N, C-alpha and C positions, 0 to 999 in steps of 0.2 A: 071572819071578814074584817074585824078591826084588827087583827095581827097583819092581815095582808096590805091594809091601807098603812098602817105603822111602819110596815118593812119597806113600802114604796117610798114614803115620805123619808125615811132614813137614808135609802139609796140615793135619793135626789139632793139631799144635803151633803152627802159625802162626795157626790160627783161635783157639784158646784164648789164645794171647799177644795177639792184637788185640783180644778182648773185655775182656781184664784191662787193657789200656792205654785202651780207651774208659770203663772203669768208673772208673779212676783219674783220668782228665781232667774226667769229668763230676761227680765226687764221689759217684756212684751208690754207691760201696761203703759210705759212711756213712750211708745212708739205712736206716730200718727197712723190711724186707720188707712188702708188702701182705698183710693178714690176709683170707684167703677165708672168707667166713662160709657157715655151713650155713643160716642163716636168710635170708628175704627182705629185702630193703631196706626195705620197708614196716614189717615187724615191727620191724626193727632201730630205726628212726626213732622208732617209737611206744615201745619200749622205753628209748631214750635220753631220752625226754619223761618218762616214769615215774621213772628213775633221778635225772634232774635235779631233779624235785619232790621226791623222797625225801632228796636231799643238801641241798636248801633247808631242808626241814623240820628236818632235823638240825641245820644251823647255826643256825636260829631258835631252837631249843630250849637250843642252847649260849649263844645271846644273850640268851634268856629275853624276848623280844620277842613280846607276845600278839598283836599286829596282823600281825606277820610270821608267826607260827605259823598264824593263822586263814588268811593268804593262801596260804600253802605248803600246807596242808592241802587248801584247794579245789583247787589244781594237781595235788595228788595224786591226790584223786578223779576229777577229770577225766581225767588221764593213765591211772589204772588202768581206768577204764570204757572207755577208747578204746584199749587195748591190742590190737593187731591179732592176736589168738590165731589166728585163722583162716588166717593169712599164715604160721604155723609150718611147717616142713617135716620133720614128724614124724609119728608114728603118732596115731591118733584118741585112744588111751588118755593118750598124754603130753600131746595137746592138751587134754584134758578135765582132767588134773591141773594143767596151766599156768592154765587158766581158773579153777579152783578156788582157787588162789593169788591171782590177779589179782583176783578176787571178793572173796576174804577181805581183801586189802590195802584194797579201796574200802570195804568194810564198817567195817572196824575204823577207817579213816580218818574216815568219816562219824561214829563214835562219838567220836572224838579231837575233832572239831569242836564237838561237844556238851557236852565236858567243860569246866568251870568253874575248875579248879585245875590247876596246873603238874604236880603229882605223877599226877594221873590221866591228864592227856595223855601224860607220860613213858611211863607204863604202856601206853596205847594203841600209843605209838611203838613200845615193846619188841615187841609183838605183830606190828606191821607188819615190823620189822626181821626177824623170825623167819620171815615169810611171804615176803619179798623174797628172803632167802637162799635158800629152797626154790624159789622160782620161778626165780632166776638159775641154779640148779644144775640144774633141770628143763630149761630151754630152752638152757642151755650159752651164755650171751651171751658173745660173744667180741669185741666192738668196745673193750672197756676192761677193764683189770686193777683189779679190785676187792679190798678188804680187809675182813675180818669181825674186828672188836675184841670185847673182853669186859671188864666191870668187874666185879670179885667184889664191890665194896661197895655197888652199886646197889641200891636198895629194901631198905635195911636188911640188907645182906649175902646177898640172895637172888641177886645177880647179873643181868647182862643184856648182850645183844649188840646190836651195831649194826654197818652196813656204811659204808665210806667210799672215796672214789677216791683217798685221800692216805694216806701213811705217817705223818703228823704227828697228834699228840695233839689230839682235840677231842671230849671226853666230853660226849655230850647229857643224861646222867643226872645227873652230877656235874661241871658244868662249873666251878664256884668253890673245889673242893677244893684245899689246899695241896699235897697230895702226889698227883700223877697218878695215875689208876686206869684204866689202859688196857694191854692185853695183846693183840697180835696173835695171832689165833687161826686163821686161815686166809688164804690168798690165792685168790682165785678168778680164774682164768686159763684160759680155754678156746680160746686161739688155737692154731692149726694149727702153729705154728713150735716 
């Protein structure tokens, strides 16, 4: 019996040692582990398109380019209207909540598209940012780490939030101020690791 236990112990040690050697040789130990999503791949792709359009709009507001803002807003409307909410692997109540946020983003983006001045466009962007934050938290999008920033000086000290995929400062409300106005308020990371 002792010999059998010893043999089993020896086999386990050898197996562990071999897998460590393979990882070291292949460089697998340096790679990030795969993130398993709780949402379908169709939903994740549609959400990635929504996020890309939002980030482009943010960048165009920083650049203060009217044509770029219009183009990014059109992409945001299309992406929010095309979000595959039905592909969410959640209860019906959460699916309905996600739909209401997505619909709100689309409606506010349509309003932004019709605004004539940059201040009004930024106010609409603030509403979109708040709804996107709530949507991210509802669907627990885990394909990318996102950051929520706050500027207390936006809109004459009323303050406003926005979402970014980078930690660098890029304020869509006050892009040309001499002193940066950007505080990281939240890290949105729903990965399983």
